C-alpha positions as CSV (number, residue, x, y, z in Angstrom):
1,M,-18.9,-1.7,10.9
2,L,-20.9,0.4,13.4
3,E,-24.4,0.9,12.4
4,A,-25.7,4.3,11.4
5,T,-27.1,6.4,14.2
6,S,-30.6,7.8,14.4
7,S,-29.3,11.6,14.2
8,H,-27.2,10.8,11.1
9,P,-29.2,7.8,9.4
10,L,-27.2,7.8,6.2
11,L,-23.9,7.8,8.0
12,A,-21.9,4.8,9.3
13,W,-18.4,4.3,10.7
14,Q,-16.1,2.4,8.4
15,E,-14.1,-0.5,10.3
16,T,-10.5,-1.4,9.7
17,P,-8.9,-4.1,11.8
18,F,-5.3,-3.9,13.2
19,T,-3.3,-6.2,15.3
20,V,-0.7,-5.8,18.1
21,Q,2.0,-8.3,18.8
22,T,2.5,-8.6,22.7
23,T,5.8,-9.1,24.5
24,D,4.9,-12.7,25.2
25,N,4.3,-13.3,21.4
26,H,0.5,-13.3,21.4
27,T,-1.6,-11.4,18.8
28,L,-4.2,-8.9,20.0
29,N,-7.0,-7.6,17.7
30,G,-8.1,-4.0,17.5
31,A,-10.3,-2.0,15.2
32,I,-10.3,1.6,13.8
33,W,-13.7,3.3,13.0
34,Q,-13.5,6.3,10.7
35,R,-16.6,8.4,9.7
36,P,-17.1,9.5,6.1
37,Q,-15.4,12.9,6.1
38,A,-17.3,14.3,3.1
39,N,-20.5,14.3,5.0
40,L,-19.4,16.1,8.2
41,P,-17.0,18.8,9.1
42,P,-13.8,17.4,10.7
43,T,-13.6,17.8,14.6
44,G,-9.8,17.1,15.1
45,R,-10.8,14.7,17.8
46,L,-9.9,10.9,18.1
47,M,-11.2,8.4,20.8
48,V,-9.2,5.5,22.1
49,F,-11.6,3.1,23.8
50,I,-10.8,0.3,26.3
51,P,-13.5,-2.4,27.2
52,G,-14.0,-3.9,30.4
53,L,-13.8,-7.3,32.0
54,G,-15.2,-9.9,29.5
55,G,-16.4,-6.9,27.3
56,S,-15.6,-5.8,23.8
57,V,-15.9,-2.7,21.7
58,D,-18.7,-4.5,19.9
59,H,-20.9,-4.1,23.1
60,A,-20.2,-0.4,23.3
61,T,-22.0,0.6,20.1
62,P,-25.0,2.3,21.7
63,V,-22.8,5.0,23.2
64,L,-20.1,5.0,20.4
65,N,-22.3,5.2,17.4
66,P,-23.9,8.7,18.4
67,L,-20.4,10.1,18.7
68,I,-20.2,10.3,15.0
69,A,-20.8,14.1,14.9
70,S,-18.2,14.9,17.6
71,V,-15.5,12.3,16.9
72,D,-13.5,11.8,13.7
73,T,-12.1,8.4,14.5
74,I,-12.5,5.7,17.3
75,I,-9.6,3.2,18.0
76,S,-10.3,0.4,20.3
77,I,-8.4,-2.7,21.4
78,D,-10.1,-5.5,23.6
79,C,-8.1,-6.7,26.5
80,R,-6.5,-10.1,26.4
81,S,-8.7,-13.0,27.0
82,F,-11.9,-11.0,26.3
83,G,-13.9,-10.0,23.2
84,R,-12.0,-10.3,20.1
85,N,-9.0,-11.6,22.0
86,K,-10.4,-14.7,23.8
87,H,-7.5,-16.7,22.3
88,V,-4.9,-14.9,24.6
89,P,-4.4,-16.2,28.3
90,L,-4.7,-14.0,31.2
91,F,-3.2,-14.5,34.6
92,D,-2.4,-11.0,36.0
93,V,-3.7,-7.6,35.6
94,S,-0.2,-6.2,34.8
95,E,-0.3,-8.2,31.6
96,I,-3.2,-6.1,30.3
97,Y,-1.5,-3.0,31.4
98,A,1.7,-4.2,29.6
99,D,-0.3,-4.8,26.4
100,L,-1.9,-1.3,26.6
101,T,1.4,0.3,27.2
102,L,2.9,-1.4,24.3
103,F,0.0,-0.3,22.2
104,V,0.1,3.4,23.3
105,E,3.8,3.6,22.8
106,T,4.4,1.8,19.5
107,I,1.2,1.2,17.6
108,L,-1.1,4.2,18.5
109,P,1.3,6.9,17.2
110,T,1.4,5.3,13.8
111,L,-2.4,4.9,13.7
112,V,-2.9,8.4,14.6
113,A,-0.4,9.6,11.9
114,E,-2.3,7.7,9.3
115,Q,-5.7,9.4,10.0
116,T,-7.2,11.4,7.0
117,V,-7.7,14.1,9.6
118,V,-4.8,14.4,12.0
119,P,-6.3,14.8,15.5
120,T,-5.5,17.8,17.6
121,E,-7.2,16.1,20.6
122,I,-7.1,12.5,21.7
123,V,-9.7,11.2,24.2
124,L,-9.0,8.3,26.2
125,A,-12.1,6.3,27.3
126,G,-12.7,2.9,29.3
127,I,-15.4,1.0,31.0
128,S,-15.1,-1.0,34.3
129,L,-11.7,-2.6,34.2
130,G,-10.9,-0.6,31.1
131,G,-11.7,2.5,33.3
132,L,-9.1,1.3,35.8
133,M,-6.7,0.9,33.1
134,V,-7.5,4.4,31.6
135,T,-6.7,6.1,34.9
136,Y,-3.2,4.7,34.9
137,L,-2.6,5.4,31.2
138,A,-3.9,8.9,31.3
139,N,-1.5,9.6,34.2
140,Q,1.4,7.9,32.5
141,Y,0.9,9.8,29.2
142,P,-0.6,13.1,30.1
143,K,0.8,14.7,26.9
144,Q,-0.7,12.1,24.5
145,F,-4.2,12.1,26.0
146,H,-6.2,15.3,26.4
147,K,-9.5,14.1,27.9
148,V,-10.5,11.2,30.0
149,V,-13.8,9.4,29.9
150,L,-14.6,6.8,32.7
151,F,-17.6,4.6,32.5
152,V,-18.4,3.0,35.9
153,P,-14.5,2.6,36.6
154,A,-13.7,-0.5,38.7
155,F,-12.2,1.4,41.6
156,K,-13.7,-0.9,44.2
157,P,-15.8,-4.1,44.0
158,N,-19.3,-4.1,45.4
159,M,-19.0,-6.5,48.4
160,A,-22.7,-7.5,47.9
161,V,-21.6,-9.5,44.8
162,F,-18.1,-10.4,46.2
163,P,-19.0,-11.3,49.8
164,L,-16.5,-12.6,52.3
165,T,-17.9,-16.0,52.0
166,W,-16.8,-16.0,48.4
167,V,-13.5,-14.1,48.8
168,V,-12.0,-15.7,51.8
169,P,-12.1,-19.3,50.6
170,N,-10.8,-18.5,47.2
171,L,-7.9,-16.4,48.7
172,L,-7.0,-19.2,51.0
173,K,-7.0,-21.6,48.1
174,L,-4.7,-19.2,46.2
175,A,-2.5,-18.7,49.2
176,F,-1.9,-22.6,49.5
177,T,-1.5,-23.5,46.0
178,K,2.1,-23.3,44.7
179,N,1.3,-22.7,41.1
180,K,-0.8,-19.5,41.2
181,K,-1.8,-19.8,37.5
182,S,-3.6,-23.1,38.1
183,V,-6.2,-21.5,40.6
184,W,-9.3,-20.6,38.6
185,V,-12.8,-19.4,39.7
186,W,-16.1,-18.3,38.3
187,L,-17.2,-14.7,39.1
188,P,-20.2,-14.8,41.3
189,Y,-22.5,-12.9,39.0
190,G,-24.4,-13.2,35.7
191,I,-25.8,-10.9,32.9
192,D,-28.6,-9.9,35.3
193,A,-26.0,-8.1,37.6
194,I,-24.7,-6.1,34.6
195,T,-27.8,-4.8,32.9
196,R,-31.6,-4.5,33.4
197,N,-32.1,-4.1,29.7
198,P,-34.5,-6.9,28.5
199,N,-32.9,-7.0,25.1
200,Y,-29.7,-8.4,26.6
201,L,-31.3,-10.5,29.4
202,K,-33.4,-12.3,26.7
203,G,-30.5,-12.7,24.3
204,L,-32.0,-10.5,21.6
205,L,-28.7,-8.6,21.5
206,P,-25.1,-9.7,22.0
207,A,-23.8,-9.0,25.6
208,P,-20.5,-9.6,27.5
209,E,-20.0,-13.3,28.1
210,V,-20.8,-14.0,31.8
211,P,-20.0,-15.7,34.2
212,L,-16.2,-15.5,33.4
213,Y,-13.8,-18.1,34.4
214,L,-10.7,-16.3,35.5
215,S,-7.5,-16.8,37.3
216,L,-7.6,-16.1,41.1
217,N,-4.3,-14.5,40.7
218,F,-5.7,-12.0,38.3
219,L,-8.5,-11.0,40.6
220,K,-6.1,-10.6,43.5
221,T,-3.8,-8.3,41.4
222,V,-6.9,-6.4,40.3
223,K,-7.5,-5.7,44.0
224,D,-3.9,-4.7,44.4
225,W,-4.2,-2.2,41.7
226,Q,-7.3,-0.8,43.4
227,G,-5.3,0.3,46.5
228,N,-3.2,3.4,47.3
229,R,-1.7,3.4,43.7
230,L,-5.1,4.3,42.2
231,K,-5.6,7.2,44.7
232,N,-2.3,8.7,43.8
233,T,-3.0,8.2,40.1
234,L,-6.2,10.1,40.2
235,S,-4.7,13.0,42.3
236,H,-2.3,13.6,39.5
237,L,-4.6,13.6,36.5
238,K,-4.1,16.7,34.6
239,Q,-6.9,16.1,31.9
240,P,-10.7,17.0,32.2
241,V,-12.6,14.0,33.3
242,F,-16.0,12.7,32.5
243,M,-17.2,9.9,34.9
244,C,-20.5,8.1,34.3
245,V,-21.7,6.0,37.4
246,A,-24.8,3.8,38.0
247,E,-26.5,4.2,41.3
248,Q,-27.8,0.5,41.2
249,D,-24.4,-0.8,40.2
250,K,-24.2,-4.5,41.4
251,V,-20.5,-5.2,40.4
252,S,-18.5,-1.9,41.3
253,S,-18.9,0.3,44.4
254,T,-20.7,3.4,43.3
255,P,-20.2,5.4,46.5
256,E,-16.3,4.7,46.2
257,M,-16.3,6.0,42.6
258,K,-18.0,9.1,43.7
259,R,-15.9,9.7,46.8
260,L,-12.7,9.2,44.7
261,F,-14.0,11.6,42.1
262,F,-14.7,14.4,44.4
263,E,-11.8,13.9,46.8
264,H,-8.9,12.9,44.5
265,L,-9.5,14.7,41.3
266,P,-8.0,18.1,41.1
267,P,-10.6,20.7,41.3
268,S,-11.7,21.9,37.8
269,K,-14.8,23.2,36.2
270,Q,-14.2,20.9,33.2
271,H,-14.8,17.7,35.3
272,R,-18.3,16.0,35.1
273,L,-19.9,13.4,37.1
274,L,-23.0,11.8,35.4
275,S,-25.1,9.7,37.7
276,L,-27.9,7.3,36.4
277,P,-30.2,6.5,39.3
278,D,-31.7,3.4,37.9
279,A,-28.9,1.8,35.9
280,F,-26.8,-1.3,36.7
281,H,-23.1,-1.9,36.1
282,D,-22.8,-1.7,32.3
283,V,-24.1,1.6,31.5
284,L,-23.3,1.1,27.7
285,L,-25.9,-1.7,27.6
286,E,-28.7,0.1,29.7
287,P,-31.7,1.8,28.2
288,E,-30.1,5.1,29.1
289,A,-27.1,4.6,26.8
290,P,-28.3,7.0,24.1
291,W,-28.8,9.8,26.6
292,V,-25.3,9.1,28.1
293,A,-23.9,9.4,24.6
294,K,-25.7,12.7,23.9
295,T,-24.3,14.1,27.3
296,L,-20.8,12.9,26.5
297,A,-20.9,14.2,23.1
298,N,-21.8,17.7,24.3
299,W,-19.0,17.6,27.1
300,L,-16.4,16.6,24.5
301,V,-17.3,19.8,22.5
302,H,-17.9,22.0,25.4
303,P,-16.2,20.5,28.6
304,E,-16.2,23.9,30.4
305,T,-20.0,24.2,30.1
306,H,-22.2,22.7,32.7
307,I,-25.0,20.8,30.9
308,A,-28.1,20.4,32.8
309,A,-30.1,17.2,32.8
310,E,-33.1,17.0,30.4
311,A,-36.5,17.0,31.8
312,S,-38.5,13.9,30.7
313,A,-41.4,11.8,31.9
314,K,-38.8,9.8,33.8
315,L,-35.6,11.3,35.1
316,I,-32.8,9.0,33.9
317,G,-29.8,11.0,34.8
318,K,-28.2,13.8,36.6
319,E,-24.9,15.6,36.6
320,S,-22.7,17.0,39.2
321,V,-19.6,19.4,38.9
322,S,-16.5,19.0,41.1
């Protein structure tokens, strides 16, 4: 169960688990969070959330909790091999996309129909690798998803973390190994590259498991998905897009995220870019997370209205309009 929020101290999301059977006979675990409808007026809004590499919806609560006033239901499914689905093997990024496609086509419609308040708007949100997957799903299913939320989407790696001295030897190893599924590698970063929040660095709060031990073939196919196919996908998105980036991102390339946002998204007054000057990669773990949640909640209700950054002793964010 997600904990009660500071703005609604007596309210809490009620958790209901569900499972998805994959095409290769594995079981994925997901969760539905519903708010107590008797305490708040219905919004008609449902959010589908996809965590990132090694992450879980359990790590996203600082941002998801405060949405209790603007979203009736949150449905999340962790990617295979991560979070609640660590038991499921992962060798290729297309396996994650196949899992999510199966979920959207066969499971999500039933979950939506079972809601106490049948949603009139479904928001598709994801972070990092989940953000990359969200761009494809939103493009593939434009009628099912009405808004898109991207937290630091993994459009391109930060080469300071993935230097050529790490990339080249591993790709050569992959090229000269017959069994691609047998080539594994540790990612070259730890929790201190993901967040600067001392609560996670000291282990006082649970954080994504790093470093991750992954198939090199998986990393190669992620890189393939970050090519021209991504640009074409962004150019054809029809939904309003909210993107949050971190200027000190040590994992993904912030300049590339911003460039793609302005150059490839169709011009719209409803698109928002939220930039956090001091934040690291996982903006959901950062101290700014409550402010991100508040800004996102306002955008969900009024996407056409520009929301100015709040003045404070230390400016923690700014917004741009495409």
